[in-house]
N, C-alpha and C positions, 0 to 999 in steps of 0.2 A: 578328842583332839587333842595329837601329842604334841608334849609341852618340852621345853629345854632343860635335858640332864646334866647336872655339872657332876662329870667325875672326876674321878683321880688315881689315875693309870699308876703302873709302878715305874722304880727307882730308875729313871736310863742309865745310871752312871752306874749301878749294881750289872743290869744286861750287857752294857760295853764293856767292864771288866771281864764279865764271864764269857764275852766273844773272844779279847784277847785272849784266855786262858786256854778256850776251847781250839783257837786255832795256833796257837806258837805251839801248844801243849801235841796237840794231834803231830802239825810237821815235826817234831821233834822227835815223838813218838817215831812216826815212819823210818825219821832216817836211822834209828837208834835196832826196830824191832824187821822192817822193810814190810811190814803186814799192811792188804790194802784196807785196810777197814779203820786205820787212822786217816786215811784220806777219805774215805766217806764221811767221818766225823768233822774232818774240815771241809769238806762241799755243806753239811750240815751246819753249820756254825755259821754261815753266812747269811742264814733264814732269819738270825737275828737282828741284823742291819735293816732290813725295810720294816724293822716295829719300833725302830728310835726317832722320838720327833722333837722339835724342839721348839718351845712356845714362848715368847718376847712376850715385854713386858706389853699390856694393854691387847694380846693377837689371845687368839684362838684356831683350837681344830678342831671342828666335824667331823667324826669320826661315823662309818657307815659299815654294814657289813652286809656285803650281797645285797645291799636297797633295803636295809634294817638301818634304821637310826638307832647307834647304840648312846650316845651322848656326847658332850663338848666338852673339852679340856681348856680352860680359861687361865688355870695357874703356870705362871710361867716359869721356866726349867726344862730340862731336858727329863725326858721321860719315854717309857716304853710302850708298847700297846700290842695287840695281835698283828702280825705282819701279813695278815690277808686282808685290814681294814682299810679303806679308802676312807684316805685322809685330807681332807677341805679345807685351806687357809682364811679365815676371816679377820679383819683387824676390828679392833673396837677403839680406835683413836675417832675423837673428833673429827670432822674433814668439813671444810668450805666449799659451794657450791655456789659461783658467780651467775645467775642463768641470764641469759640472753634479753638485751634489748624487744619486748615484746610489745607490736603495733595494737590497741587496744579501746574499746571506746568506754567514756566513763559513764557516771548516773544519768547524765544529761545528754548524752550521746556523743562526745567531743575527740576524736582520735588522742590519742596521747601515747606516749613510749613510756613503758617502765619496764624497770628489771628489781631482781631481790634479792638478797644474800644470805644462805640461809647454812646453821651451823648444823650437824647433825653427826650421829654416830649410830652404829649397829648396837640396839639393846637387846634383843632377842635372834640368835646364833639359829634357832629351827626355822623359826618364823621366814628370818631373811634367805634363808640357803633353799626353803622345799614349799613354801606358800606365797612365793611369787619366782619369777621366770628367772630376773637378771636384777639383783635388789637397789643395783647404781641407776639405772636404766629407770627404774621405777621411781626414783626421788628425783631425777629430774623431769620424767613428764605428769609428775604430779604434781608438782613444784608448779610447772606453766601452767596447768590447768588453775590451781589456787588465787594465781596471781591475777587472771582473766578474770575469774570469777570475782576474785577484792576488789578490783581497778570496778567491775559493774555495780557493787551496789555505794558507791562512794561519787558524787562530783570530784573534780579536780580543785577548785576553788568556788567560793558562793560570792556570789553578783545578786546584787539588791534587785536589776533592774530586770529578771527572770523571777522575781517572787520567790527565790530560793531562800531558805532559812535553816541551813544544814550546820548540827552542831560539830560535824565531824567533816572533814574534807582529806583529801588524799596529801594536797600540799602543807596543811598547817597543822592536823593533827596528827604529828608525826609516831606518838607514843601509842595513839588511840589504835592507828591502823596498824602499826607490826603485833600488836598483843591479837587482832582478829585475824592477821594473815599467822601466825603462830599458833594459832587455836586451828584455825583452817587442815593447814597442816599438819600438823598433831592428826589431829582424826585421819587424813586420806594415808599414812604413812603406819599407823599403824596396825597393818593389815602385815608389812613386812617387816616387823620390829624394829621399827627405824624411831629412834630419841632424838625428836628437834631440841634444839640447845638453844638455839636463836634465830630468828629470820626477822629483818626490816628491810624496807624496799632502799635500793644500792641507786638508781636511776628514777627521776623523776621528770618527765616537760611533756609538754605540747608535741603532735604531729608537726613538721616540716608546714604543709599543706594550711596548716590555720596558725603556727606557731606567730607569725606577724599578726595578722589579726588578732590573738589574745595578748599579745602585748600593748597594740595601741588601747585596747579595751582598759587593759589593767592599770595604764596610763589615765585613761579618761575617766574611769572609777577614783582614782586617787585627785585626779584635778577636782574634780564634783566633789568630793568627800572632805576637800585641801578649801572648794568656795564655800562649802554651808558653815566651816567652822568662820571664815572669814567675815561673811554675813551678818551669823549672829554673833560675831562681837561686837560689830560695826553697828547693827542696831541697838545694843547694851551701852556701846559710848555715847550714841548719839540722843538715847534716851536721859543716860546720867548729865549730859550737857546740856539740855533744856528745862530739865528739872532743876539744876543746878542755877541758871541760868533766872527762871522763875521765882525762885526761893531768894534769890539775896536782891530780885530785884532791878540787875544790871540793866537791863534792856527791856523794853514793852512789846511783843511780838503780836500782831495779828498773824489770823488763818493763814494769811497768803504768804508772808512773810515766814511764819512758824513750816510751812511746806517748802518754801525756797530751799530756808537754813540744811532742812531734811535731806532735802536733792542733794544738795552741794557738800554735804558731809558725808555721805553715803558715797557720793562719786569718788572725794580723796579718799576713805576710808579704803572700799574695795578696788581702785583703782588699780592697774597691773606695772602701771609709771608712777613717776611722783607726781603730786597734781601742781600747774603752773599757774598759781593765786595771782587775780586780776585785780590791783588795790584801788578803791576808789577814792579818790580827792576829795571829791564833793559833799552832799549830801545822803541823807539813805536814800530818799527819792531819786537823784542822780547818778 
């Protein structure tokens, strides 16, 4: 297996100076001596120019000689290489990729819309150039595949009525899901020499056909949870009231009146609206 080779070519400024010396010197010599040999030197000097390469910061040039890989220039500056080299330019800068919103099914089979934001860069220029056909398109396709797989592994949300007890969900476990996505992408993109710097979910929502129903479901779940807390608190308050009435011997309640009092207190404490009490101006029996 061929690995990336980092080479250090000749100084381009020296070869550029040599070109100017040969070019202008041969022209001057031809004007003085009028010899055709100096025109040949002028023609030969132009072979220096195709060998000059300029490498910008965080850039690289992959060098090939008649289909054979010779190395990669990563150091920035002006250099000179064999004029017959084929020079492929590859950027080493970090790049952003915001994927399209994909319609996939989560672990429970619910259709959702999801997209991801990926930050990546080329780490190995040899793999990026020769192990895959088009490394930029490879990143796009593999990212979509990784997002589809990730969405099928986790539920969108955790619903108790389905007996689902998942610690990690797409909606609430942002860090865990992002780490799993980053690991999946890193494994897929290693073949192309791509380094994953960061990946996270950019958009997440239910698909349009079930969004309204799921919103009502979430609201109902929230209402049930709130009611549970209200009833739990109301029971504690009724128990406290009966205990203090009995302890301080303020009133002697039989089982029937105790049941009526519990019923009235529960209605008052659990009602959505303010209770309207009826004042009894007679005795306890009337």
